N, C-alpha and C positions, 0 to 999 in steps of 0.2 A: 693551488688550483684543486678542483674536485676531480679526482681520478676514479675510474671504474672500468671494469672489464667489458668487453663487447665492442663490436664494430657496427657502424650504421649501414654498411654495405652487406648485402646478402651473399653468403658463401654456403652453397649446398652442403659442403663437407663438414661445416661447423654448425650451422643453424638448424638443419633438419635433425629431429630427434629420431634416432634409429630404434630406440626401445619402444615396445608396445605399451608400456605403462604410461598413464597420463598423470601420475602422482610422483614423478621422480624428484620434483623440486619442492614437494609439500613440506618436507622437514626443514628446509632452509627458509620457507616463507612464514611470516608472522600470521597468526590466526586472527582474523577480524570478524569471525562469525560468533554470534552469541545472542543472548536474550536481554530484554530490558527489564529492570526491576524498579518497583515503586512502593514506598512505605508511607502510609498515612499515619501521622501522629496527632492524636486528639488531646487537647489540654483538658484534664478532668475539671478544671475550674469552670468550664462552660456549663457544667451540670448545675451550678448555682443559679443560672438563668436558663431554665430548661428549654426555652424557645430557641436560644442560640445553640444549645447542645443538640436539640432535635434537628435544627437546620444543618448542623455539621454532619450528623449521622445520615441525613438525606442526601447531602452532597456526596459522601462516600458511597452510598447505595447506588446512586446514578453512575458514579465512576466505575463501580464493580460491574454493573450490568453492561455499561458501554464497553469495558474491557473484555467481558465475556463474549460480546457480539463481534468486536473488532478483531481481537487476537488473544485467545485464551492461553497461549503459550507463554505470554509475559508473566513475570512474577509480581505478586502483590501481597503486601503484609499490612497489618493494622496494629498499632501500639497506642496505649493510653499512658499519658504522662501525668505526674503529680497525683498519683493515686495513693490511698492508704494501704491497699492490699494488692497482691499480685497472684491471683489464682492461676491454675493451669489453663493453657490456651486450648483452642481447637487443634487437634492433631499435635499433642504435646511432644510426641517422639521426635519432632523436627528440631527441638531445642536441646538435643543431647550435648552439643559442644558449645552452647551459649549459656552464660550465667546472667540471669535476669536480676538487676539490682533492685533494691527497695525503692518504693515510690514510683515504680514503672511496672506496667502490666502488658504482656504480649497477648492480644486477643486473637490474632491470626498470624502464624509464622509465615515467613516469606516462601511462597510456593505458587505453583500454577493454578489459575482460576478453574473452577469447575462448578457444576450446578449445585452440588451438595454444599460447597462453601458459601455460595450466594444465598441458598435457602437457610443455612445456619445464621448468616448475618441478618436476614429478614426476620427470623424468629427472635433474635436478640433485640431488634428494634421495637418489636411489639411490646416487650416487657421492660424496656430500658428505663422508663420513667420510675418504675417501682423497684426494679432489681439492681440497677447500676449502683445506687448508694449502698445497698447491702453487700453486694459482691465485690465491688472495687473501692468505693468510697472516694473521698477527696482528702488530700493531705492537709493536716492542720497547720497552724502558724502562717496563715495567709496563702497556703498552697504553693509555696515557692521551693520546689525540690531542686536538686543540682541539675542544671540544664546540660552541663557537659557530660554527666553520667548517661542521660538519655541519648545524647548524640553518640557516645561510645557504644551503647547497646545497638543502635541502628547500624553503625559501622560493622559491628560483629555479625549482625544479621545478613548484611550484604556479603561479607567475606565468607560466611558459612552457608551460602545459598546452594552450593554444590553445582553451580553452572558457571560458564564463562559469560560474564556480563559485559555488554557493550555500553550500557547506560544505567546509572543508578541515580534515582531521584528521591528526595526526602521532602514530604509535604507536611507542614506543621500548621494546624488549625487552632487558633487561639484568639482571645479578645484582650489580652494584656500586652501593653506596649513594651514591657521589659520583664524578663524572668527573674532578675535579681536587682537589688539596689546598685546604683552606679559605682559607688566607692567600695564595694565588697570584693572579697577574694573570689567568690563564685562568679561574679561578673567578668573578672579577668580570665578565669579558667574557661568560661564559655567562649570568649573571644579567641583564646588559644586553640580551641577545638575547631574553630572556623578554618584554620590553616590545615588541619588534618583532613577536613572535608575537601578542601581545594586540592590537596596533594593526592588524594585518592580519587579525584575527578567525580565527586558526588555532588549533584546539584541540590540546592536547598531552596524551597519555595515556602514562604510564609503566606498563609491565607487568612487575613483578618476577618473575624466574624462580626465586626462593627464597622460602620461606614466612616466614622471619624477616628481612624486609627492613626496614631503618631509613631512614625518610624524613627524619629531622632534619638530617643533615649538609648536604644540598643540595636535595633534591626538595620538601621542605616549603615552603621559601621560593620556589623556582622555580615550582612549580605555583600558588602563591598569586598570583605576579606574572602568570603566563600567563592564569589565569582572570580576573584583573584586575578583575572586577565592573564592567565598563564601564557607561556611561550607559544602554545598551540593556538591561542585565540587572539593574540595581539601581534603587532608588527614592530616589536621593540627593537630587535637587532636589525630588522629589515630597513627601518627608517633611520638607523644609526643614531639612536638617542641613548641617553644614559641608562644604566641598569634600572630595571623595573622596581619601583618602591614596594616594599612588602605590605604596606597598608592600603595600596590601591589609591584611586582618586575619589575621595569621598565627595568632593564638590560636584562631581559629575553624576552622583546618584539621583535617579528619578524614581520616586515611589509610584507603584502601580495602584490603580483604582481598586479598592477592596471589593466593590460590587462587581466589577469586571472580572476579577480573579475568581470570585465564587461562581459566577455564571459560566466562565470558561471551564472550570473544574467540573461543573454539573453537566455541561454539554458533552464532554468527552474526557477520557482519561488523559492526564498530562503526559505528553510524549517528550522524548528527549529533545534538547536544543539541536536544531539542524547544524549549528556550527561546531557542536561537540564531536561530531562523527563525520569523518571524510568518507567519500564513496570508494576510495581505494588509494593505494600507493603504487607508484611506477617509477621507472628510470627514464630520464630524457637523455638520449644519446645525441651529443653535439658533434662528434667526430670520432676518429680512431682513438680508442682507449681514453675517451673523455665523456663522462656521464655525470649527471646530477640526479638526486632523488627528489621526488615531489609527490604531492597528493592533490586531489581535486575534490571540489565540493559542489553541491547543488545551490542554486540561488533561491530555492523555495523548498518547502517540505512536501514530498510526494504523499499522496493519499492512496493507500492500497485498499482495493475493494475486497469483500469477502470471497474466498475461493469457492468455486462451484463444486458441488458434490452430487452424486447420483444416489438415490435412496429407493429401496424396495417399498412398494405401496402397502404390502401386507403387514410389515412390522417396523417400517422406517429405519431399517438397518442400512448402513452405508455400503455401497457396492465398491469392492476393491478391484480396480482395473489392473490387469497384468498383461504385458506384451510377451507373446509367445511366438517363436519362429519355428515353423514346421517344414521339414524337408521331405519331399515325396519323390520316389524313383518309379518311373513308369516303364512298362514293357514296350519295346519297339514294335512288337507284333500286334498285340490287341489293345495297347494303350491302357492296360490295367495297372493299378498301383501295386508294385512288387514289394517296396519297402517304404516305411514311414517312421520318422523319428523327430524328436524335438532337439533343438540346439540353443545355446545361449545367444544373447544378442551379439556378443563379440565373436561367436563361432559361425555366424551366417555370412552371406556374401551377396553381392549384386552381380548379375551376369548380363552381358550385352553381346549381341552377335554382329560382327563386322564381316559381311560376306558369309563364308562357311566356317569362320573361325570364332568360337566363343571366347570371350574375355571375362574373367572372373576377378572382381575387385572386392577386397575384404574391408571391414570397418577400420582395421588397423591402418591400412594404406590410406584410407580417406582421412583419418585423424592426422597422419603425417603431413598430408597436403594442407590441412587446416592449421597445422602448427608450424608452418614454414618460418614464421617470425615469432620470436619470444614476446610475451606481453610487455608492453611499454610504449614509448614514444620515440620516434626517430626524426631528426631534423633533416628536411629536404632542401630548404632554401628560404629566401626572403622575398617579399613583395611589398609594394607600396600599399598602405592602408586604403588609399583612395580607389584602388582597383577592386575592392570588395564591394559588390552591390549591397544596398541596404535591404533589399527585399529577398535576399537569399536566407530563407529560414525554413528548416524542416525538422529540427530537433532542438530541445532546450539547451541553452548554453551552460557551461560550467565555469568555475573559478579555480585557478591553479596557484598553488603556493608551495614554496620549497620545504623540504624536510631534512633535518640533520641526522635522523636516527640511523639511516642506512649508509649514506655517503657523507663524510665530514667535509665541510666547506661548500655544501650545496647552496647555502643562502648567499654567500658572497658571489659565486659565479652566476647565480640566478639574478642577483642585484645588478651585476655588470651587464648581463644580457638585456634586462629590462630597461636600464638606462640608455643603452645604445639604440634599442628599438624605438624608445620614446623620443630620443634626440633626432633620429633620422626619419621618424614617421613611417617605420617599417613594421610589418607583421611577419611572423615566422610561420612557414608552411611545414607541417609535420604529418607523419603517418602514425596514427594512434590505434593501438590494439589494447582494449581494456582488460581482457582476460583471455585465458586459453580457449581456443576454438571459436573465438568471436570474430566478427567481420571487421577487418581493418578499415579504418575510416580516415579520410583526409581532413585535417583540422587546421584552423588558422589561430595562432596565438597573438591576440591583440593586447598591447600594453595598456593598462588602465591606471590612472593616477587618482589617489584619494585626495579629498579636500583637506587642506592644511588649516588647522584651527589653533590659534595662539593659546598657549598654556595647556594644551591637551597632551598628556603623556602617553595615551594609548588610544587606539581606535579599533572598532570591530574589524574582523578579518575581511569580510566580503566588501566592506566599504573602503578598504585600504588599497595599497599599491600591489600590483600583481598582473597576471595574464588572464584574460578572458578567453576561454576555449570556445571557438565558433566552429561548428561542424559544417563542412562544405558538402553541398548536395552533389549527387551523381546526376547523370543525364536523365535517368528515369524519374528523378524527383522533381524535375523542372517541367511545368506544364506549358504547352504551346497552345494558346487560345487564339482562335481566329475571330477577330472583332469586326470583320468586314460586314457581316449580316447584323451585327448588334449596334455598331457605332454609325448610325445613319440619321438622316433628318427626321424620320418618323419617330425615333426614340428620344429626340431632344425635347426637353421641357422648357417652357417659357421662364423668363426671369421672375415673373410674378408667382408662378407655381413653385419655383425653388424657394422663394422667400416664405411662402405659406408653409412648406414642409419643414423649413428651419424652425418656424414657430412651434410646429407639432413636436419636433424632436426636443426642443427646449421645455415644453410643457410635460412631456413624458419622461424626462431625465430624472433618475433617482440616484441617491448616494449609495455607493457600494459598501456593504457591511458583510464581511465573511461569516460572522457568527449568526446572521439572520437567514442567509440563503442556504437551503438544505437540498439534498438530493431526495426527491419524493419517492423514488423507487427503493432506495436503501432504507428510508424511514418507514415505509410501508412494510418492507421485509422484516425489519427489526421489531415492529409492533406485532407482527404475526408470530415471530419466534418467541417473544416474551409471553404472549398469550398462550402459546402451546407449551412452553417449558416451565414457566414460573407462574402462570395464571395471573399475569399482570395485564390489565387493560390500558391501552394507550389512546389518548384522544387523537383521532386522525384529522381533526380540523386544521387547516392551514399547512398541510404537508406539501402542497404544491410548490411553495416558496415563490410564487408569482404574485405581482401586485394585483390589487383588487380591480377587476375589469370595470365595475361601476364608477369607481373613483377616476379611472383613466378617461372614461367617457365624459365625466363631469368637467375634467380639466380642458378637454379639447372641444367642448360643446359650442363655444363661441367661434371656433375656427371652422367647424363643419360646413356652415353655409358658403364660406369662401372656397372650400375644397370642392363642394358640389357645383359651384358656379364655374370654376376653372376646368375641372376634369370631368364633370358630369357624374351622375349617380350610377353606381354599379347595379347591374341586373342580378337579381337574386335567382339563382338556379334552383328550382324545386325538383326533387326526385320524383319520378313517376312511380305510382303505386302498382304493384303486381295485381293482376286480376285474381279475384277470389276463386278458390276451387269450389266447384259445385259438388253436391253430394254424389251425383252420378260419376264424376271424375274420381272421387275418392274411393268409391266402391267398385270401380271398373276392374275387370280381371287383368292380370299381367299379360303383356304382349309377349308371345314366345319369341326367343332369339333364333330358334332353328325352324326352318321350313318343314311343315308336317309331311309334304310330299317326298322329301328326301329321306325321311325315316323309313320308307318302305324298301329302300335299297340296302342290301346286306353290306356292300363295300363301304357305304357311307357310315354305317354303324361302327364298322371296324376302324375307320379313319378317326372317328370321334374318340374311340377308346384309346387309340394310339397317341393322339394329341392331348389326351387327358381333358377332353372338352365335354364329357357327358354331363357335367354340372350345369352347362348352359341350357339343358333341356328342362322343361317343366315336369312336375310330378305326373301330370296326365300323359305327357309324351313318353316318360320312362315306363309307365304302366303299359302303354301301347307297344313299346319295343319288346317288353317281356311277353306280351300276349301274342304278337304277330310272329316274331322270329324264334321264340323259345317255347311258345305254348305253355306259359307259366302264369298262374294267378297268385297274387300276393295279397296279404291282409290290408284292409283299408287304412289302418292306423300306422302303416309302415312309413318311416321318414324318408326324405329325399336322399340323404347320405347312404342309408341302407339300400335304397333302390339302385343307386349308382354302383355300390359294391356288389349287389346281386347280379347286375348286368355284366360287370367285369369278370365275376366268377364264372358265369355261364360262357362268356367269350373264351376264357382260357381253356375250358373243357372242349 
């Protein structure tokens, strides 16, 4: 059985962390934070047909610009394969620990994107047609260099990146179906390198530059070995099948459409596979001294919007925001500030008054309350799945799968729990705390069963057996809508009207394509940034992503008479125009806000100065105040602010 420390019942003497430090357990926790790395490898043989080579360069250009706009902290590199020369790359000092083999050239070492790197690549594209052959060249003898050596170079670039990488992707752009003859030793060495990529969790994507690309000679077997269906991505032990075959299931290989791959890479930088990276690891406590380790995944890839920043108008410099806590001590007699000093965020406090007694609460005490439970999941009980309403949804669901790295035997116990819940049609109710100081949430673990396919030795993780994590809403998340005023006879439509609108919906129905629908706000922002930073103009036509209104009107043109006959025509509300201002109104003098008769009173003038309301007087009234009460004449060109200051100065005297 899977055993682990910790009890599912709360004990204040054990579970409350007395230490003020929030990082006590950081050394025992694995680090899942890091960057994503992407290396583009361009086959130099594309240069023989410059149109394909130019298209490949343009694809990388769009990916670089997209990466710069989306997240410039990710690492990107560019390598040329099958070259005759290997000149020094841009920022050559980054290759101190990397040996570049012959017939390979590093154009851009793996590093963070910046404006200078993108500009360097754009300058290279302008002269690539003439200078690439002179500077890099194409390898002779058919241009077939050792494919495994190129892969070894890319692995070294990933390993010497100097960052903790959570995802490594290698994109190979070529027009050749195989890098080596089938019966050659180089062919076998290339296939052996596929297992190295799979072992180091490096994704490999081949992007064909021709539409009629044949995967069978080499890439069908190579991609199957790279994707490998490792233990993290398959349900091998979980479904109690034989050991996973080292060569994968080649019969299940489905080639991607080359045109679709090129358009996908042009639209946005290739991101890591959502299945490769879990959202986190946690322990599921089933009882006293009984726990299993698990991890959870998203059913979809989240899209992160650009982070908002504040910039100064004069020089476009980014405003750095800093939280400062200031403590002031006031005198009890005259309420003047006696002492003032700044403290750190952890040195401040919150103070509330209960009667005459002040109570001071420190941030450390608040953190202790927020950390009453250790991060993880605690089993509370079981319920029938039928008791869960279908319309309870306020947060995206996750998928849960066991993990053997922390607690050995977790998969077997997880399997037993899953089978028992599935057999009795039960769901497990748990308390789930994702990380430190997060809000504990009640979740339901619903067993899901993957489809059984004959002859299939593996299946994707999210479509397999496991638990679906459904977040249960609190009372504040459930809306109580009163339908008494809405669900009445006046709001009911006739059967004929319902059928007409069913036809309208059918006519306006469109096929959902995620690569066509875009966010117009983000697209407009990116076009403005490109024009400002790189002087690249973007066509703004079609950024709305909405269907053409004229085509929609044409589709329902035959149904409109029936709509007007049943429901009547809508009245068009026209906005009323404002009356035009006449010349006399524009040139009319400003109406004074202060009554002129009150200005003759000395007490009224003093009250205006005390309330700092002298600015509400006109220039003529301020001149009258100086003339009547102070017998003072001022120059005609004197401004209003100077007149107010003059009145205050005379009042103080």
